[in-house]
N, C-alpha and C positions, 0 to 999 in steps of 0.2 A: 849745086850740091844741096842735098837734103840735110837739114838740121833737125835732130830729134832731141827733145828733153823729156825726161821722166821725172815727175815731181814726187817726192817722198816726204812723209812725215812719220817719224818714229819707225823708220824702215818699211812702212807700208806705202804702196803707191796711191797717191791721191789725185793724180792727173797726168796728162801727157800733152805735148805740143809738137807738131810736125810742120815744117815749113820749107819751101823751096822746091826745086826740081833737080833731079839727079844730073841730067845732061849726059847720060850714058849713050843715048840714041835719040833720033828725032821723035817728036811727039807722036804718040800712037804706037811706037816701037820700043819704047824705053822700058825694059824689063825691071829695072831697079825701081823706078817710079811706080810701076804696076804692082810689084811685090809689096812695097811699103803701103800703098793705098789699100790693097786687098787685106793685108794684116790689120790695119787700123780700122777700116770699116767693118770687117768681120768681128773684131773685138767689140766695137760699139754695139753692133746688132746682137751679138751673143749676150752681152751684159743686159741690154734692154729686154731681150726675150727670156733669159733664164734667171734673172734676179729682180729684186724689188728696189734696188739702190737707184735713187734719182741722180742725175748728173746734168751739167751744163755743157753744151757743145757749140763752138763757134767755128765757122768755116769761111774761107774767102779764096776761091779758085782764081779769081781775076788777077790778084796781086801776087803771083808767084806760088800759089798753092799754100794753103794754110789750114790747119786743123788744131783746135785746142779743146780738150775735154777735161773737166774738173769735177771731182766728186766731193760730197760733204765729208768733213772729218769724222763725223759720228758714224758714217757708213764704212769706215776703213776696216772694221773688224770682220766684215762679211767675207767668209772664206771663198765662196764661189767667185765673187768679183775680183778678189786678189789673185786667185788662180788664173782667171782669164787675162788679167793685166800682166801677170808674170809670164804667161805664154806669149803675149805681145812682145814683151821685152826680149824674151828668148829668140823669137823670130827676127826682130829688128837687129839684135846682136849678131845673129848668124849672117844677115845681109851685110852688116857693117864689116864683119871679118872678111867676107869675100870681095866686097866692093868698097874698100876703105876710102878711095878718092871720091866716092859718090854719096856717102852717108856718114854723118858724124852723130853719135848718140852720147848724150851726157846725162848723168843723174844729178838732180838738184834737190837738196834738203830744204824744205819750207817750214 
């Protein structure tokens, strides 16, 4: 199962963490893992390309698939970054709705 956490401070997204594998299908055929991965990496690439907000990114594919992205609190007011992050949450929520047993998404206030 994939576990996703959306970190918020004062209702603004300040980071996200995704870990695990869906187990929907064998590696290379798992549409749930692929969808989550594409959404996450596209969001990171879009933020890097279209905004000036710095962020930290940690990954570890060897130990079950892991991605953590954190933004500085002072950058939370940036409209474009928040819009891209909310689009990520919308996409992940849609996947969670359709594939409940393969993705759990929670919001965490920090």
